[in-house]
C-alpha angles and dihedrals in degrees: 000000000000113000125192117198111201118201105193101184117347114146091200134028108304109240096201093051092047090053091048089051090055091047097050095041089052086061091052096256124148109244129198130178126216119188110202094179094203096294116159095225113095098200109126123174123181131177093247134025104253123228091207130029121193113195121196121192121177105178125060093218089063093054094103090055091046091049089051091054091049091051091046094057096038085058089055091056095251120141106248129199124175141185147151134107091288088067100030104040111142095018124117120246094263091051095054130091113263134195117252109269090248090056097041091069098032117118112254118260099230090181088072090074098021092231128154096212132082123235125204156115131255087192141348136223132048134241093210121090104213105174095220094050126094097199100089091054093040101044107009125212125342111273110204090199090066094057116136116192115231094247089066093064107024104088120230111269096027113123098184132055138178112217106210098185110136096227117354089173088075094062121105115266094258096057094034094054094041091057097050095036088056092053091049095048095041094050091231111145111234129206112195091210101181095046140249119269107246089207091066098053116122129170090257094049092044089054090051092049091048089053090048093053095205114215139224120258091268092049088232100116143016110272137162115193119213133162139226106185102148125049087220093076094057090111091058091048093051092044100046105034089070088051090057092045092049089051092059107276119129120214089251088059092064130070118191119202114214122188113217128191099032122123113206091196095060095024088228141078121319116244115271110272095014104173093204091056091048090051091049093051093048093046093053091048093051094048094047100042106025098038103032106016090235119150112242120208118199119217112191107218110263088350088284117192101182096090114067092194093058092047092049092046091050091052091047092052105033095047088047092237086146088076090064105037144007122266091242091057092045091051091057087072116096117266 
């Protein structure tokens, strides 16, 4: 059987598709990968007409493109299955698409993407209840009994790994320290891709993280990802950023994600031009960059494009234009 794995929008190697590749190849099937990368065009040419197409979509804003790909291959008489948060957002765990049991526990086929880093979870779920996040509904609370140490999923010989755990800072000290101590002692570079909860920083944990030297997604520089999504945690930010800096981090070693354009009261987008949301975004930027030298990174809620101010502010921050000019000067430019 000919199997086509379609990666609509993954930024890194897609763990589910790599496991599917192992599963289907173990059955003797021919497996091919197509990375769509979120492009709008639906043209998709492969060497052979597949019997089965597996489509993975991670981001809801790419759902129309993913639906188009599903329709395209259904029209070519291929069997099509699909999954990922882009398709399943808002559904409970039992309503979502799942890998076959044989694939769920299959080792990833890293040759599918040709990457030299491992990808995996020590645990899933999150004990926070951020209203804009799909994880609590998708994966539930953290279950310590499902913990898998990193040495069980980082293959021998790999010197880089992406830790996909939603919030490892919420783990008990024993599991938390075991994970990061293993990376330190093994010499495997670790990127804490989903971020480290600033509210859980302590002097001991900050010292461990400084010794770990977490890396950016490209493994090319030291980088710890944190988040400041609600103004209400400002006290934690002000209290614990200095703890990280005292432990040996520089401001340039920290990136802080800030969601903009989300209204906790309605659990949806803020109204276009909301002055309170603009003030919140600017305040977080000024605290992070001007007081602590930490790089902010703006994430427009649900990749919204209806508010020109939010889009301009995201460009100003994420392209680091703020290092060259003031926001007020940048805003004088035409929309």
